[in-house]
Residue frames relative to the residue before (quaternion, step in Angstrom):
aa qw qx qy qz dx dy dz
M 1.0000 0.0000 0.0000 0.0000 0.00 0.00 0.00
K 0.4177 -0.7322 0.4820 0.2391 3.57 -0.82 1.01
K 0.4270 -0.6546 0.5598 0.2754 3.52 -1.21 0.69
V 0.2063 -0.7989 0.5576 0.0913 3.59 -0.78 1.04
T 0.1336 -0.7640 0.6288 0.0556 3.56 -0.92 1.03
N 0.2065 -0.8047 0.5499 0.0863 3.57 -0.67 1.13
I 0.0987 -0.7768 0.6210 0.0336 3.55 -0.99 0.93
R 0.1726 -0.7489 0.6327 0.0951 3.56 -0.84 1.06
W 0.0741 -0.7949 0.6021 -0.0133 3.55 -0.54 1.23
V 0.0925 -0.8027 0.5887 0.0242 3.59 -0.57 1.16
I 0.4103 -0.7221 0.5106 0.2224 3.55 -0.81 1.08
A 0.3285 -0.8067 0.4693 0.1455 3.53 -0.70 1.12
H 0.8384 0.1961 -0.0341 0.5074 3.59 0.94 -0.80
E 0.4506 -0.5966 0.5769 0.3292 3.48 -1.40 0.18
P 0.5791 -0.1772 -0.7942 -0.0503 1.55 -2.22 1.16
V 0.5794 -0.6407 0.3894 0.3196 3.54 -0.90 1.02
R 0.6106 0.5978 -0.3580 0.3762 3.59 0.95 -0.88
L 0.6804 0.4970 -0.3023 0.4457 3.59 0.86 -0.91
F 0.7162 0.4419 -0.2628 0.4719 3.57 0.88 -0.91
Y 0.5898 0.5521 -0.3654 0.4624 3.56 1.11 -0.62
R 0.6571 0.5186 -0.3141 0.4479 3.56 0.92 -0.88
S 0.6260 0.5354 -0.3398 0.4539 3.59 1.00 -0.76
A 0.6588 0.5072 -0.3038 0.4653 3.55 0.97 -0.89
K 0.6718 0.4806 -0.3006 0.4769 3.58 0.97 -0.82
D 0.5864 0.5477 -0.3677 0.4701 3.60 1.11 -0.58
F 0.6327 0.5278 -0.3179 0.4692 3.55 1.04 -0.83
E 0.6604 0.5072 -0.3032 0.4633 3.56 0.90 -0.94
S 0.6529 0.5167 -0.3092 0.4595 3.58 0.96 -0.88
S 0.6574 0.5039 -0.3065 0.4689 3.57 0.96 -0.87
L 0.6120 0.5528 -0.3378 0.4536 3.57 1.05 -0.78
N 0.6942 0.4845 -0.2803 0.4525 3.56 0.79 -1.04
K 0.6269 0.5401 -0.3304 0.4540 3.56 1.05 -0.77
I 0.6892 0.4757 -0.2817 0.4683 3.57 0.87 -0.97
L 0.6292 0.5333 -0.3320 0.4577 3.58 1.02 -0.78
A 0.6621 0.5095 -0.3044 0.4576 3.57 0.93 -0.91
E 0.6815 0.4989 -0.2865 0.4522 3.56 0.95 -0.87
S 0.7216 0.4428 -0.2475 0.4711 3.58 1.11 -0.63
N 0.3457 -0.7556 0.4841 0.2743 3.58 1.32 -0.08
S 0.1828 0.8289 -0.5070 0.1499 3.56 1.09 0.80
D 0.3752 -0.7005 0.5555 0.2448 3.55 -1.20 0.58
E 0.6142 0.5036 -0.3543 0.4935 3.57 1.30 0.33
Q 0.1881 -0.7692 0.6034 0.0941 3.54 -1.18 0.66
I 0.1552 -0.7844 0.5954 0.0784 3.57 -0.99 0.85
S 0.1407 -0.7897 0.5956 0.0413 3.55 -0.79 1.08
V 0.1386 -0.7967 0.5858 0.0536 3.60 -0.79 1.04
E 0.1162 -0.7820 0.6111 0.0389 3.56 -0.71 1.11
V 0.1468 -0.8134 0.5613 0.0415 3.57 -0.39 1.27
M 0.0396 0.8230 -0.5597 0.0890 3.58 -0.70 1.11
T 0.4347 -0.6098 0.5831 0.3150 3.52 -1.31 0.41
P 0.6677 -0.4833 0.3521 0.4434 3.64 -1.16 0.24
S 0.6630 0.5003 -0.3244 0.4526 3.60 0.95 -0.77
E 0.6387 0.5140 -0.3284 0.4690 3.60 1.01 -0.76
Y 0.6359 0.5122 -0.3255 0.4768 3.57 1.00 -0.81
S 0.6445 0.5497 -0.3244 0.4210 3.57 0.91 -0.93
M 0.6909 0.4827 -0.2820 0.4584 3.56 0.91 -0.92
K 0.7455 0.4279 -0.2321 0.4553 3.57 0.95 -0.87
Y 0.8377 0.2226 -0.0673 0.4941 3.57 0.90 -0.91
N 0.7570 0.3655 -0.2048 0.5014 3.64 1.20 -0.16
N 0.5561 -0.6604 0.3704 0.3428 3.57 1.13 0.73
G 0.6914 -0.5026 0.2734 0.4411 3.55 1.09 0.72
V 0.5188 0.6157 -0.4300 0.4084 3.60 1.25 -0.03
M 0.3972 -0.7699 0.4477 0.2213 3.56 -0.49 1.20
I 0.1743 -0.7450 0.6348 0.1078 3.51 -1.14 0.79
T 0.2463 -0.7325 0.6072 0.1844 3.57 -1.32 0.27
K 0.7203 -0.4185 0.3225 0.4494 3.54 -1.33 0.04
H 0.6289 0.5597 -0.3343 0.4238 3.58 1.16 -0.58
D 0.6480 0.5246 -0.3150 0.4534 3.60 1.25 -0.29
L 0.5262 0.7123 -0.3877 0.2559 3.55 1.18 -0.53
L 0.6501 0.5200 -0.3423 0.4357 3.60 0.88 -0.80
D 0.6468 0.5013 -0.3202 0.4773 3.59 1.02 -0.77
L 0.6487 0.5172 -0.3192 0.4580 3.59 0.98 -0.81
M 0.6362 0.5102 -0.3278 0.4770 3.57 1.05 -0.69
D 0.6385 0.5249 -0.3186 0.4640 3.56 1.02 -0.81
Q 0.6941 0.4642 -0.2625 0.4836 3.57 1.11 -0.70
G 0.5036 -0.6721 0.4144 0.3505 3.59 1.27 -0.07
R 0.5210 0.6596 -0.3978 0.3677 3.59 1.24 0.34
V 0.7328 0.1724 -0.1514 0.6407 3.56 1.35 -0.15
E 0.3349 -0.7828 0.4929 0.1792 3.57 -0.78 1.00
M 0.8320 0.0257 0.0343 0.5532 3.61 0.91 -0.86
T 0.0787 0.7527 -0.6535 0.0159 3.50 -1.35 0.42
Q 0.3206 -0.7048 0.5966 0.2111 3.52 -1.37 -0.10
M 0.0161 0.8300 -0.5545 0.0588 3.59 -0.69 1.06
Y 0.6504 -0.5017 0.3964 0.4102 3.51 -1.29 0.42
T 0.5128 -0.6474 0.4733 0.3064 3.55 -0.97 0.86
T 0.6143 0.5566 -0.3544 0.4327 3.58 1.08 -0.64
W 0.6009 0.5390 -0.3642 0.4646 3.60 1.13 -0.57
M 0.6513 0.5095 -0.3064 0.4715 3.55 1.01 -0.82
A 0.6187 0.5337 -0.3323 0.4711 3.55 1.12 -0.70
E 0.6758 0.5090 -0.2866 0.4495 3.55 0.94 -0.93
K 0.7661 0.3954 -0.2045 0.4636 3.57 0.91 -0.90
Y 0.8510 0.1690 -0.0337 0.4961 3.58 0.90 -0.90
A 0.8464 0.1044 0.0219 0.5218 3.57 0.69 -1.05
P 0.1904 -0.8259 0.5197 0.1076 3.62 0.19 1.23
E 0.5190 0.6462 -0.4130 0.3776 3.60 1.20 -0.38
L 0.5814 0.6059 -0.3675 0.3999 3.59 1.17 -0.56
L 0.5456 0.6072 -0.4033 0.4135 3.59 1.21 -0.28
A 0.4544 0.6637 -0.4566 0.3801 3.58 1.24 -0.10
F 0.6607 0.5135 -0.3042 0.4552 3.57 1.08 -0.72
E 0.6304 0.5270 -0.3270 0.4668 3.59 1.29 -0.23
M 0.4801 0.6920 -0.4395 0.3123 3.58 1.19 -0.29
P 0.5482 -0.6515 0.4063 0.3315 3.60 -0.91 0.88
F 0.8665 0.0266 -0.0743 0.4929 3.52 -0.97 1.04
I 0.2702 0.7696 -0.5284 0.2357 3.59 1.09 0.69
F 0.7413 0.3014 -0.1838 0.5709 3.59 1.18 -0.62
S 0.3738 -0.7458 0.5093 0.2117 3.56 -0.87 0.93
D 0.7811 -0.1230 0.1028 0.6035 3.59 1.11 -0.69
H 0.7299 -0.4341 0.2922 0.4398 3.58 -1.29 0.00
D 0.6265 0.5322 -0.3495 0.4496 3.60 0.98 -0.71
H 0.6262 0.5252 -0.3263 0.4750 3.56 1.02 -0.80
A 0.6522 0.5186 -0.3144 0.4548 3.58 0.91 -0.91
T 0.6488 0.5215 -0.3215 0.4512 3.59 0.93 -0.85
R 0.6355 0.5280 -0.3354 0.4526 3.60 0.95 -0.81
V 0.6840 0.4726 -0.2824 0.4786 3.57 1.00 -0.79
L 0.7180 0.4798 -0.2688 0.4266 3.56 0.73 -1.08
E 0.7544 0.3536 -0.2061 0.5132 3.59 1.01 -0.75
G 0.6157 0.5693 -0.3370 0.4280 3.57 1.27 -0.03
E 0.8039 -0.3065 0.2206 0.4594 3.53 -1.34 -0.25
I 0.6500 0.5227 -0.3304 0.4418 3.59 0.94 -0.84
G 0.6766 0.5040 -0.2950 0.4485 3.56 0.84 -0.99
E 0.6770 0.4922 -0.2923 0.4625 3.58 0.90 -0.91
K 0.6271 0.5379 -0.3379 0.4508 3.58 1.03 -0.76
L 0.6872 0.4690 -0.2922 0.4717 3.58 0.93 -0.85
L 0.5974 0.5435 -0.3638 0.4640 3.59 1.09 -0.61
S 0.6538 0.5392 -0.3183 0.4249 3.57 0.95 -0.86
K 0.5618 0.6094 -0.3870 0.4039 3.59 1.18 -0.49
I 0.6053 0.5704 -0.3615 0.4215 3.59 1.08 -0.68
Q 0.6690 0.4830 -0.2951 0.4817 3.59 0.92 -0.92
E 0.6611 0.5238 -0.2999 0.4457 3.55 0.96 -0.89
R 0.7563 0.4099 -0.2134 0.4631 3.59 0.78 -1.05
S 0.6474 0.5043 -0.3330 0.4644 3.60 1.15 -0.45
E 0.3987 -0.7530 0.4408 0.2823 3.56 1.35 0.11
G 0.7635 -0.4096 0.1986 0.4581 3.52 0.87 1.01
K 0.4876 0.6700 -0.4433 0.3418 3.60 1.19 0.28
L 0.8241 0.1298 0.0008 0.5514 3.55 0.90 -0.99
R 0.1075 -0.7431 0.6541 0.0917 3.50 -1.32 0.47
A 0.2500 -0.7665 0.5759 0.1354 3.57 -0.82 1.02
L 0.2713 -0.8216 0.4923 0.0953 3.56 -0.76 1.09
S 0.7996 -0.1344 0.1286 0.5710 3.60 0.96 -0.77
Y 0.4450 -0.6647 0.5323 0.2771 3.52 -1.39 0.12
T 0.0671 -0.7404 0.6639 0.0811 3.51 -1.23 0.62
Y 0.5990 -0.6180 0.3866 0.3314 3.56 -1.22 0.40
S 0.0538 -0.8074 0.5767 0.1125 3.55 0.77 -1.03
G 0.8434 -0.0793 0.0079 0.5313 3.56 0.99 0.74
G 0.3594 -0.7523 0.4934 0.2478 3.59 1.04 -0.54
F 0.8070 -0.2393 0.1776 0.5099 3.57 -1.11 -0.64
R 0.4654 -0.7107 0.4704 0.2388 3.53 -1.01 0.91
C 0.1133 -0.7452 0.6521 0.0807 3.49 -1.38 0.39
A 0.3536 -0.7025 0.5597 0.2609 3.58 -1.30 -0.06
I 0.1938 -0.7614 0.6069 0.1203 3.57 -0.73 1.04
V 0.1452 -0.8062 0.5732 0.0206 3.57 -0.98 0.91
N 0.4092 -0.7495 0.4730 0.2173 3.58 -0.95 0.84
E 0.7196 0.2852 -0.2621 0.5764 3.58 1.20 0.55
K 0.6245 -0.5410 0.3964 0.4002 3.56 -1.25 0.21
V 0.0680 0.7680 -0.6335 0.0656 3.57 -0.85 1.02
S 0.2448 -0.8061 0.5262 0.1155 3.57 -1.16 0.50
T 0.7840 0.1839 -0.1214 0.5804 3.58 1.23 -0.27
L 0.6622 -0.4918 0.3910 0.4083 3.53 -1.30 0.29
Q 0.6009 0.5922 -0.3468 0.4099 3.56 1.07 -0.75
D 0.5947 0.5930 -0.3573 0.4087 3.60 1.15 -0.54
L 0.6218 0.5489 -0.3407 0.4428 3.59 1.25 -0.29
V 0.4768 0.6754 -0.4388 0.3521 3.59 1.24 -0.25
G 0.8152 0.2230 -0.1949 0.4977 3.56 -0.84 1.05
K 0.5836 0.5852 -0.3813 0.4142 3.58 1.20 -0.25
T 0.4514 -0.6524 0.5332 0.2938 3.54 -1.18 0.62
M 0.1205 -0.8349 0.5365 -0.0239 3.53 -0.49 1.33
R 0.3967 -0.6844 0.5549 0.2575 3.56 -0.73 1.03
S 0.0008 -0.7791 0.6260 -0.0346 3.55 -0.92 0.98
N 0.4560 -0.6063 0.5322 0.3758 3.56 -1.17 0.34
R 0.6619 -0.5947 0.3092 0.3356 3.55 -1.22 0.40
N 0.5099 0.6462 -0.4572 0.3367 3.61 1.14 -0.08
P 0.5738 -0.6608 0.3696 0.3122 3.59 -0.93 0.90
V 0.5980 0.5646 -0.3697 0.4324 3.60 1.11 -0.55
A 0.6479 0.5175 -0.3157 0.4613 3.58 0.94 -0.88
Q 0.6657 0.4979 -0.3052 0.4645 3.57 0.92 -0.88
A 0.6596 0.5055 -0.3079 0.4632 3.58 0.95 -0.85
T 0.6053 0.5695 -0.3516 0.4308 3.58 1.08 -0.71
W 0.7206 0.4287 -0.2605 0.4786 3.59 0.82 -0.95
K 0.5930 0.5508 -0.3651 0.4600 3.59 1.09 -0.59
S 0.6398 0.5467 -0.3338 0.4247 3.58 0.96 -0.82
L 0.6702 0.4835 -0.2873 0.4842 3.56 1.18 -0.57
G 0.5538 -0.6106 0.3977 0.4028 3.57 1.21 -0.41
A 0.4938 0.6153 -0.4467 0.4219 3.58 1.28 0.26
V 0.3982 -0.7021 0.5396 0.2396 3.56 -1.28 0.36
P 0.3120 -0.7859 0.4972 0.1943 3.64 -0.29 1.18
Y 0.0657 -0.7454 0.6628 0.0281 3.53 -1.15 0.82
V 0.2605 -0.8140 0.5037 0.1262 3.57 -0.38 1.22
C 0.2941 0.7180 -0.6035 0.1839 3.54 -0.89 1.01
E 0.6132 -0.5546 0.4137 0.3812 3.56 -1.29 0.31
L 0.6381 -0.5142 0.4046 0.4058 3.57 -1.22 0.41
E 0.6671 0.5271 -0.2954 0.4357 3.55 0.99 -0.87
E 0.6787 0.4904 -0.2810 0.4690 3.60 1.26 -0.32
I 0.4190 0.7515 -0.4455 0.2474 3.59 1.27 -0.18
S 0.6564 0.5131 -0.3246 0.4477 3.60 0.84 -0.91
E 0.6444 0.5273 -0.3117 0.4578 3.56 0.95 -0.90
K 0.6890 0.4786 -0.2871 0.4624 3.59 0.93 -0.87
F 0.6043 0.5155 -0.3555 0.4927 3.59 1.10 -0.60
E 0.6554 0.5303 -0.3074 0.4413 3.56 0.90 -0.97
G 0.7311 0.4150 -0.2228 0.4936 3.57 1.01 -0.83
E 0.4197 -0.7359 0.4331 0.3078 3.56 1.36 0.14
L 0.3778 0.7238 -0.4861 0.3114 3.56 1.07 0.80
I 0.7655 0.1906 -0.1335 0.5998 3.58 1.26 -0.33
D 0.3431 -0.7181 0.5694 0.2059 3.54 -1.29 0.51
A 0.7916 0.0849 0.0120 0.6050 3.53 1.22 -0.61
A 0.1671 -0.7985 0.5717 0.0876 3.56 -1.23 0.30
D 0.3912 -0.6729 0.5886 0.2185 3.51 -1.07 0.91
T 0.2249 0.7718 -0.5585 0.2046 3.60 -0.57 1.14
V 0.4084 -0.6591 0.5431 0.3223 3.56 -1.22 -0.58
F 0.6572 -0.5469 0.3434 0.3886 3.57 -1.10 0.66
S 0.7025 0.5189 -0.2920 0.3898 3.58 0.80 -0.99
R 0.6836 0.4632 -0.2986 0.4785 3.62 1.22 -0.15
V 0.4566 0.7198 -0.4401 0.2824 3.59 1.22 -0.24
Y 0.7566 0.3763 -0.2166 0.4890 3.60 0.74 -1.02
P 0.6518 0.5190 -0.3517 0.4269 3.67 0.81 -0.78
L 0.7566 0.3482 -0.1972 0.5171 3.60 1.09 -0.69
N 0.4935 -0.7153 0.3857 0.3100 3.58 1.33 0.37
H 0.3387 0.7532 -0.4996 0.2614 3.57 1.11 0.61
D 0.4941 0.6703 -0.4237 0.3564 3.57 1.24 -0.28
K 0.5830 0.6066 -0.3651 0.3985 3.60 1.14 -0.59
Y 0.7615 0.3463 -0.1760 0.5189 3.57 1.18 -0.56
T 0.6043 0.6002 -0.3287 0.4081 3.56 1.29 0.00
Q 0.0667 -0.7896 0.6099 0.0115 3.55 -0.69 1.16
S 0.7860 0.0887 -0.0477 0.6100 3.56 1.21 -0.54
V 0.1293 -0.7483 0.6409 0.1123 3.53 -1.30 0.40
I 0.2047 -0.7250 0.6434 0.1359 3.55 -0.95 0.91
D 0.2074 -0.8023 0.5507 0.1003 3.58 -0.36 1.24
S 0.0451 -0.8814 0.4700 -0.0144 3.53 0.54 1.27
K 0.1453 -0.8266 0.5289 0.1261 3.60 1.12 -0.63
H 0.2987 0.8102 -0.4638 0.1982 3.58 1.07 0.68
S 0.7982 -0.0231 -0.0023 0.6019 3.61 1.20 -0.36
L 0.4717 -0.6675 0.5057 0.2761 3.54 -1.32 0.28
F 0.3224 -0.7018 0.6015 0.2040 3.53 -1.17 0.73
L 0.0192 -0.8433 0.5341 -0.0564 3.58 -0.29 1.29
T 0.1136 -0.7416 0.6534 0.1011 3.51 -1.32 0.49
T 0.2871 -0.7418 0.5778 0.1831 3.55 -1.30 0.25
M 0.3645 -0.6773 0.5900 0.2453 3.56 -1.16 0.68
L 0.1037 -0.8236 0.5576 -0.0052 3.54 -0.74 1.13
V 0.1028 -0.7682 0.6287 0.0637 3.53 -1.16 0.69
S 0.5333 -0.6084 0.4812 0.3374 3.56 -1.11 0.70
D 0.4297 -0.7111 0.4881 0.2674 3.58 -0.77 0.98
Q 0.5758 0.5758 -0.3716 0.4459 3.58 1.13 -0.61
F 0.6609 0.4843 -0.2869 0.4964 3.56 0.98 -0.87
W 0.6483 0.5517 -0.3063 0.4260 3.56 0.90 -1.01
N 0.6998 0.5045 -0.2791 0.4217 3.57 0.85 -0.96
N 0.6683 0.4819 -0.3011 0.4802 3.58 1.25 -0.27
L 0.5553 0.6111 -0.3871 0.4103 3.57 1.30 0.04
S 0.5280 -0.5875 0.4965 0.3598 3.54 -1.24 0.42
D 0.6343 -0.5279 0.3909 0.4077 3.58 -1.18 0.45
H 0.6104 0.5679 -0.3387 0.4361 3.57 1.08 -0.75
V 0.6957 0.4578 -0.2708 0.4827 3.59 0.87 -0.96
K 0.5964 0.5565 -0.3640 0.4496 3.60 1.05 -0.69
T 0.6591 0.5119 -0.3033 0.4601 3.57 0.92 -0.93
I 0.6550 0.5161 -0.3048 0.4601 3.57 0.98 -0.88
I 0.6750 0.4939 -0.2989 0.4594 3.59 0.89 -0.93
K 0.6419 0.5112 -0.3274 0.4685 3.59 0.95 -0.81
S 0.6659 0.4983 -0.3057 0.4634 3.61 0.87 -0.90
A 0.6598 0.5095 -0.3069 0.4593 3.57 0.98 -0.85
A 0.6385 0.5275 -0.3285 0.4541 3.59 1.03 -0.74
V 0.6517 0.5021 -0.3129 0.4746 3.58 0.97 -0.84
E 0.6712 0.4917 -0.2958 0.4693 3.58 0.91 -0.92
A 0.6455 0.5094 -0.3218 0.4693 3.61 0.98 -0.80
G 0.6102 0.5503 -0.3431 0.4552 3.56 1.09 -0.69
R 0.6444 0.5156 -0.3131 0.4700 3.56 0.99 -0.83
I 0.6617 0.5056 -0.3047 0.4623 3.56 0.92 -0.94
E 0.6739 0.5032 -0.2997 0.4503 3.56 0.87 -0.97
R 0.6379 0.5231 -0.3431 0.4491 3.60 0.93 -0.79
K 0.6456 0.5132 -0.3148 0.4698 3.58 0.99 -0.84
E 0.6751 0.4989 -0.2954 0.4562 3.58 0.89 -0.94
T 0.6510 0.5244 -0.3160 0.4487 3.56 1.01 -0.81
I 0.6148 0.5318 -0.3456 0.4688 3.58 1.02 -0.75
E 0.6603 0.4975 -0.2998 0.4761 3.58 0.97 -0.86
D 0.6151 0.5440 -0.3352 0.4618 3.59 1.04 -0.80
G 0.6767 0.5150 -0.2907 0.4387 3.53 0.88 -1.00
A 0.6519 0.5144 -0.3074 0.4646 3.56 0.99 -0.86
A 0.6559 0.5062 -0.3115 0.4653 3.58 0.99 -0.84
C 0.6445 0.5137 -0.3168 0.4694 3.58 0.99 -0.82
R 0.6260 0.5440 -0.3273 0.4529 3.56 0.98 -0.87
D 0.6696 0.4964 -0.2927 0.4685 3.57 0.91 -0.94
Q 0.6570 0.5147 -0.3166 0.4508 3.58 0.96 -0.85
L 0.6327 0.5304 -0.3319 0.4563 3.57 0.96 -0.82
I 0.6525 0.5106 -0.3092 0.4668 3.57 0.94 -0.90
S 0.6640 0.5149 -0.3049 0.4484 3.58 0.96 -0.89
E 0.7038 0.4413 -0.2544 0.4952 3.57 1.21 -0.52
G 0.6510 -0.5785 0.2953 0.3929 3.56 1.25 0.34
V 0.4608 0.6562 -0.4634 0.3771 3.57 1.24 0.24
D 0.3781 -0.7116 0.5445 0.2329 3.57 -0.97 0.86
V 0.0820 -0.7783 0.6220 0.0240 3.57 -0.59 1.15
V 0.1433 -0.8359 0.5298 0.0030 3.52 -0.42 1.32
D 0.2258 -0.7424 0.6175 0.1287 3.56 -0.74 1.08
L 0.5331 -0.6227 0.4548 0.3481 3.56 -1.05 0.69
S 0.3973 -0.6731 0.5678 0.2583 3.54 -0.97 0.87
V 0.6769 -0.4589 0.3627 0.4468 3.56 -1.25 0.23
E 0.6683 0.5040 -0.2952 0.4607 3.56 0.97 -0.87
D 0.6626 0.5016 -0.3085 0.4627 3.60 0.94 -0.86
E 0.6488 0.5080 -0.3241 0.4647 3.58 0.95 -0.81
R 0.6422 0.5130 -0.3237 0.4687 3.57 0.96 -0.84
M 0.6647 0.5120 -0.2980 0.4552 3.57 0.94 -0.93
F 0.6566 0.5098 -0.3136 0.4588 3.60 0.94 -0.91
K 0.6606 0.4981 -0.3099 0.4684 3.58 0.95 -0.83
E 0.6449 0.5162 -0.3251 0.4603 3.58 1.00 -0.75
K 0.6857 0.4791 -0.2916 0.4639 3.58 0.91 -0.89
T 0.7092 0.4488 -0.2775 0.4675 3.60 0.96 -0.78
A 0.4225 0.6817 -0.4824 0.3524 3.60 1.24 0.04
R 0.6097 0.5613 -0.3557 0.4320 3.59 1.13 -0.59
V 0.5553 0.5806 -0.3990 0.4420 3.61 1.21 -0.39
Y 0.6352 0.5131 -0.3243 0.4776 3.57 1.04 -0.76
D 0.6350 0.5128 -0.3301 0.4741 3.59 1.04 -0.72
E 0.6557 0.5350 -0.3067 0.4356 3.56 0.98 -0.89
F 0.7793 0.3191 -0.1597 0.5152 3.58 1.03 -0.80
V 0.2616 0.8186 -0.4833 0.1672 3.58 1.25 0.34
D 0.7596 0.3457 -0.1973 0.5143 3.60 1.04 -0.70
F 0.4942 0.6818 -0.4137 0.3461 3.58 1.30 0.03
F 0.7688 0.3191 -0.1570 0.5315 3.58 0.98 -0.86
E 0.5983 -0.5521 0.4236 0.3973 3.55 -1.20 0.46
P 0.6144 -0.5871 0.3713 0.3741 3.58 -0.99 0.79
G 0.8166 0.2850 -0.2106 0.4556 3.56 -0.95 0.89
L 0.5145 0.6733 -0.4237 0.3201 3.62 1.19 -0.36
L 0.6981 0.4706 -0.2876 0.4567 3.61 0.73 -0.99
E 0.6505 0.5083 -0.3172 0.4667 3.56 1.00 -0.79
A 0.6393 0.5233 -0.3272 0.4587 3.59 1.02 -0.77
I 0.6331 0.5176 -0.3343 0.4686 3.59 1.00 -0.76
K 0.6829 0.4981 -0.2988 0.4429 3.57 0.84 -0.94
K 0.7267 0.4494 -0.2414 0.4600 3.58 1.03 -0.74
A 0.4834 0.7073 -0.4240 0.2937 3.59 1.24 -0.33
């Protein structure tokens, strides 16, 4: 009789479809590796939204994404997936290196970094700094390269100067838009529609694959496809849960997380391309950076590197760029 290991995976963020798919990719990779290894162990992954978890495991008391880290520490949730910037804010500020403007030249470059020595070293900081609460297993895109959606017709990067730009709360993102002359407005991705509706923002830093799931298309007349940074997430496992696993199962889970990350990154790139095409078909102006605009953006964001010169350990940014 096979030993069964149960994993409760709670989805942390909207849009649910993207994160649900990542969890199912992980489950699929697990089953594939188990079958190939003729293992006498079985791993079951139960993927739930916070509300589903609340009804089944929390006596109907609702939880939010902000409760998940505590629940993992308590051994009540085994796995989840969270924005890498959250991990940077709470445990490993070095992860903000991946937010630096134009740090990645393309997807192949990103893969070399994320799956290589640099990526693994930064993942290990989460386990180290969380004092044994969490272990990060791999990176996923959750959107890929970023763009800027705008609620009016624009044709160049210069048109964003002076506009109020939704930014996430990490300081690198805010500094990036300030360097261009935009005015950062910090809010969650899920709040973008509300802020457009209230005329609190003119534009929003986001990714193509979230435009339709979060209904941002209703406010989008133009998109500046700036590709200035990657939107990353991390797959996380409770260290309490991890430490009770056999070495064999640990190896399988780690391999499945890396493989699921690869699958999710590929799927997200395809999602983004499909969304881009749909926006164009609906009359939205999707603007690629001209050679001049890209050069100008890189020159202006060079000051972000100056601003954070003492923030990262010496050589980290250069090592990422050269990988």
